[in-house]
N, C-alpha and C positions, 0 to 999 in steps of 0.2 A: 711836327713827326713824332712820334712815340717811339722814344727808345730803351723803353724797358723792358730788359728781359723777360720772355716767357716764363711763365712758372712751370708748364710741363713741356716736354720734348717728345712727340712720338716717333719721331727720328734719332733719339738717343743712340747710341750704339755702349751695351754694356758687357761683350762677351767677344772674347777671342772668335770664335766661329761667326759673329757678324763681321768682326774687323775682317777676317778670312774673307767673307763673299762680298766684301767692295773692293778688297786691295787683289786678292789671291797670294798663292803662294810666295816666298823669298825667291829670288831666282839661285839658281845652283852657285852662279860665281860670288855671290852676296855671301853664302853659308859660306863657301871652302873659304874666304878670304881672312878669316879669323887665325889669329895665331894667338901663343900662349906663352910669348916669351920675348923681350926685347934682342933682337940680332942688329945686323949692322947697320940696314937700311933705314930700321926705326932709330938707331942712336943718331944715325946722322941729321934725322928728321926733328929730333930735339935738340941736337947740339944747335941748328937753325933758328929754332923758335925762341923769339924775346916775349911772347904770351900764349898764355893757358888759363882755361877756364875750370877751378874746381868745382865740381857738384858732389853734394854731401847730403845727409839726412839723418834728422834726430827727432827728439819728442817736440821740437818746436816747428817742426816740420822740415822743407826741403829748401837748401841754399845752392845758389851758384854763385860764386865769388873769384874775382879776375886775379892773376899773379904774372907780374912782369918783371921784365930787368933786362939786360943783355943777352943776346942770343946765346944759351948755352948754361943760362941761369940755373937750369933743373938739370943735378947731375945724375949719369946712369952709370953705377956698380958696374963693378965687372959680372955679378950674378944677374944683372939685368933690375937690381932693385933701384927706384927712384929716390932722389934725395932732393925735397922741394924746400927752399929756405923761406920763413913767413918774415917778409919785409915789414917795417914798421906802418902801422894801418890807424885805423880808428877805436880799435880796442874793444869792437861788437864781438867779436871772437866766435861768430856765427856757423863758420865752417869748421872750426879747432873743437867746439862746444861738440856740436854734431858728432866727431869721430870720437870722442870720449865715450859718448853710447852707442854709435854702430859705426866700425871701422870701416863700412864698404865705401870707396870714393870710384868717382869718375873723373877721367881729365880730359880734355881737349888740347892739343896743340895746335896753335896758327903758326904759319911762316910767312909776312907780307910778301906778297906778291904771287904767292901759292893757292890755287883756289881748292886743293883738297885740304884736308886737317886729318890730324892722328886723333885716333879716339883710345884712350887705355882706360882700364879698369882693373879695381885692385883692391886691397885692404891697407890700411895706413895706420901709422901709430906715431905720437907725438915724442919728440926728446929735446931735450934742451942739454945733451952733452956736450960740455965747453970744446972738445976737440972737434967735433963735429959741425959745431956751430962756427968754429975758428974758419973752418976751410970756403965760407962764404960771406967775409970779411968783404964789405963793400964802402968806400971813403972812410976806412977806419970804426966801420959800425958793423959787427955782429949779428947776424938775425938771434931774436929773444928764443925762437925755436926752430926745428927744422920737422918738416914730415918725411917719414920714411915709409913708403910705399910698396909693398909686395906685388907684383904685376901679377893677373890671373888671366886676362883678356885683351887684346888691342887689334885694332884693324883701321882700314882707313876708310875716309868717308867722301863719299866722291864729289865733285866740283861744284854741281849746279846748284845750290843755296848761295854759296859767294859771287858766282858768276850771275846767278838772279839778283843779287846784291850789291853788285859791281862793286864791294867792299875794296879791292885793291886797282881801282883802275886808276893807271896811270906809275904803279910799282912793276917794278919788274922782279920777274921769278929769282932766284939767286943763282949764280951758276954753280953747276955740280949739286944742285939738291936731287937726292932722287929722284925718280918719276912715280907716279900712281902705278902704273904697270911693274917698273921693280920693287917694289914697296909691296906691292900684293902677291906677286909672285915668290919673294921672299917668304912672306907671312903664312903662302899657301906650303912651301916647299916640298909640294909633289911634282914638280918639273914638266906640270901639265898647262901652264900657262907661259904663253910669248909673250913678253913683257915689251918686247920693241912691236909686234902687230896689236897688243892692245893700247898702247900709246899712239900708235898710227891712227888708228880707227877712232880713238878716244874723241876728237873735235865732230865729227858728224854723229858718232852715237849719243855724244851731248846735246847735240844742237837739237836732234831727232825725240829726244825725250827730255827738253828742258821744261817743258809744262805737260 
């Protein structure tokens, strides 16, 4: 069997208009769910998260690097700024070098047992401030640096990808974790979304739109 990739693609998609012709316009709810601040429900989600993926871009390309520790290892300051400790690693420094060149970052927060994820976009700076690093001492060791992320946008991603992958099969959702409906209602802030109804209808909605 020939597995060589084709040298040309008559079906290549190269413009947004082509994308829209294939997918259609974004649903109104998907547009309205975007927030521009970390509020109470997002704080609770981040506090429950032991793992996130940090995405960066620089002259050497794009990188997605894992970050993890005990739940709540990412701190949320009173003004909504995120503080992410940089724990000991392999010293490739792909993401950190990217941030020196381009401060734009995206962070996806996972909570084991929860099928939704929280996506946060913003700009980051690197600091080795001893006082700030000292806040994140674990087992007697402080991180070498921390990332200070100014949030510009955040929103919830629905459960379908994790449900399809069965990533958390056998893992129970933590008690008290904000629901998707509660998070979206808080992020929208317009009082027009019924969080209870959204969560009630979610299982059937996801079933009908899984594929």
